[in-house]
C-alpha positions, 0 to 999 in steps of 0.5 A: 500499499501506498500511504501519504502522511500529512504532518509527518514531522509531528509526534504521531505523524513520525511514528506513522511513517516509521510503522508503516515502513515496518509494515512494508508499506510505501511512504509518501511524507507531506511536509511544509519544508522538504529540504529540512525533513530528516529521513527515518533510519531505514530511509526510503521515504518520498518527501513532497511539499505540501502547506494546507494554507496554499492549497494552489501549491498542494501536490497531487496524490492520485498515485496514493491508496491512503492519505493519513492526516496527523495535521496539528496546530504548531507553535506559531500557527494562527487560527484556521490552519485545521480548518484549511487542512479539513477543507483541502483534504475533503476535496481530494478524491483519496481515502482520509484518515484524520487525527482528531481529539476526544472531547472535541465536537461529536465527542464532546463528554466521552471522556468523562467530566475530569478529562473534559475539564482538562481538555478545556484548560489545555486545548481551550479555543482550539476545541472549536476548531477541532470540532469544525475541522472534524465536521467537514472531513467527515462530510467528505467521507474521511475516517476521524480518530478521536484520540485520548490524552497522548503519552509516550509509550509502546505499542499496545498488544491490546489495541482496537479502535472503538466506534464513537457510538459503542465507546463506554464512557470511563471513569478515569481520564483515558490516555494511550500512547502515540505509538498505539495511536499510529498503530491503530490508524495504520490498522484502519488503512489496512483493514477499514471499518464499515461505516467508520465515521469516528473511532476512538483508539483504545489502548487496553482490552 
């Protein structure tokens, strides 16, 4: 499979690239500054310049099977980056997997009261933009991952993707390792969930 990764230099995006290579997939890294992109140790990644705020210069992706967006709001980005990315990707004729956040948009409150309070405290006004961006890509047919609080750690062997409608509200604030979320995104790329809509990455059984 040929997988394009938008946000390939981010903390989740880098792991998606590395794990995709480990699984034997071809990878296209979509980054703002190709000249600064550091190839993973094994190399072999095709790099294309891609800036969602400049859609006229966004590269053609007709040769990829799946587009994974690990796009985030970087330090120095103004409001609207996620919305620009969502509008651009929603119009592309390629299967898209979009990384969002549990506690935004349709999943507000799904992580429990404590988790939602923490999200409001640390994510704040970005929650509204995340929810709006999710709605755009969902309308365009994307599968959206509402990831919980992300930590450093190994890939969970008990990982699974749970449709939002079936996600049981936890008693304690949920979390998962970034490596586990990257693995679950690739699991979905390889074995699509029919009518997935929004999926919640879960690290334990």
